[in-house]
C-alpha positions as CSV (number, residue, x, y, z in Angstrom):
1,X,-34.2,103.1,75.3
2,X,-31.9,102.6,72.4
3,X,-29.6,105.2,70.9
4,X,-30.3,107.9,73.5
5,X,-30.4,105.6,76.6
6,X,-28.7,102.2,75.7
7,X,-29.9,99.2,77.6
8,X,-28.2,96.0,78.5
9,X,-25.0,95.7,76.4
10,X,-26.0,98.2,73.7
11,X,-23.4,100.6,72.5
12,X,-22.6,103.3,69.9
13,X,-19.4,104.0,68.1
14,X,-18.7,107.3,66.4
15,X,-16.0,107.8,63.8
16,X,-14.1,111.0,63.2
17,X,-11.6,112.0,60.6
18,X,-9.4,115.1,61.5
19,X,-11.9,116.0,64.2
20,X,-14.9,115.9,61.8
21,X,-17.9,113.4,62.1
22,X,-17.4,110.6,59.6
23,X,-20.0,108.0,60.7
24,X,-21.5,105.9,63.5
25,X,-22.9,102.5,64.3
26,X,-25.3,101.5,67.0
27,X,-25.6,98.0,68.3
28,X,-28.6,96.7,70.3
29,X,-27.4,93.9,72.5
30,X,-29.4,91.8,72.8
31,X,-31.4,92.3,69.6
32,X,-34.6,94.4,69.6
33,X,-36.5,91.2,68.6
34,X,-36.8,89.0,71.7
35,X,-38.0,86.0,69.6
36,X,-34.5,85.6,68.3
37,X,-33.1,84.9,71.8
38,X,-30.8,86.5,74.3
39,X,-27.6,85.4,72.5
40,X,-28.3,87.5,69.3
41,X,-27.2,91.1,69.0
42,X,-28.3,93.6,66.3
43,X,-26.4,96.1,64.2
44,X,-29.4,98.5,64.4
45,X,-27.8,101.5,62.6
46,X,-24.8,102.1,60.5
47,X,-24.3,105.5,58.8
48,X,-21.2,106.8,57.0
49,X,-21.2,110.3,55.8
50,X,-21.1,110.1,52.0
51,X,-18.0,112.4,51.9
52,X,-16.2,109.6,53.7
53,X,-17.3,106.6,51.6
54,X,-14.5,104.3,50.4
55,X,-12.1,105.6,53.1
56,X,-12.4,102.6,55.4
57,X,-14.7,104.2,57.9
58,X,-17.4,101.6,57.6
59,X,-14.9,98.8,57.8
60,X,-13.3,100.2,60.9
61,X,-16.7,100.7,62.6
62,X,-17.9,97.2,61.6
63,X,-14.7,95.6,62.9
64,X,-14.8,97.5,66.2
65,X,-18.5,96.6,66.8
66,X,-17.9,92.9,65.9
67,X,-14.8,92.7,68.1
68,X,-16.7,94.2,71.1
69,X,-19.6,91.8,70.6
70,X,-17.1,88.9,70.6
71,X,-16.1,89.9,74.1
72,X,-19.8,89.8,75.2
73,X,-22.0,86.7,75.5
74,X,-23.5,86.8,72.0
75,X,-23.1,84.0,69.4
76,X,-24.7,85.8,66.4
77,X,-25.6,89.2,65.1
78,X,-28.4,90.4,62.8
79,X,-29.1,93.5,60.8
80,X,-31.8,94.9,58.6
81,X,-31.1,96.8,55.4
82,X,-33.1,98.0,52.5
83,X,-33.4,95.3,49.8
84,X,-32.7,97.8,47.0
85,X,-29.6,99.3,48.7
86,X,-27.1,97.3,46.7
87,X,-24.1,99.2,48.0
88,X,-25.0,98.4,51.6
89,X,-25.9,94.7,50.9
90,X,-22.5,94.3,49.1
91,X,-20.7,95.9,52.0
92,X,-22.3,93.7,54.5
93,X,-21.6,90.5,52.4
94,X,-17.9,91.5,52.1
95,X,-17.9,91.5,55.9
96,X,-19.3,88.1,56.4
97,X,-23.1,88.8,56.6
98,X,-25.6,86.7,54.7
99,X,-29.2,87.1,53.8
100,X,-31.3,84.8,55.9
101,X,-34.6,85.0,53.9
102,X,-36.5,87.2,56.3
103,X,-38.0,90.3,54.9
104,X,-40.4,93.1,56.0
105,X,-41.6,96.5,55.0
106,X,-39.7,99.3,56.8
107,X,-42.3,101.2,58.8
108,X,-41.2,104.7,58.1
109,X,-40.2,104.5,54.5
110,X,-42.6,101.8,53.2
111,X,-39.6,100.2,51.5
112,X,-38.8,96.4,51.6
113,X,-36.0,95.5,54.0
114,X,-34.1,92.2,54.4
115,X,-32.4,90.6,57.3
116,X,-28.8,89.5,57.3
117,X,-26.9,87.4,59.9
118,X,-23.4,86.5,60.8
119,X,-21.8,84.3,63.5
120,X,-19.7,86.0,66.1
121,X,-17.8,82.9,67.4
């Protein structure tokens, strides 16, 4: 389940520049948190190779993922990011995401994470 075997409407996009890996995003649709409802998707992973930061790779992946979600029956999307990752938080805010007040401790790292949301319609 997930990245290796997507379920439901989940998908992964991979970005390349000149045939080289530049980044990827994985969307769980519906979200991995069933309490949020069937009409909520989740940007579960977004990674851009640091060598390709500030080249538009993240923006292109984000736009492609959001456009695909708009074609599916989802009204909203969420994501989790590390609270202290100011670069990521600023990136998501520039793309219409907003903190919704939910927070948790990331299981593997022990670091605080925050949830962000954005409407798809």
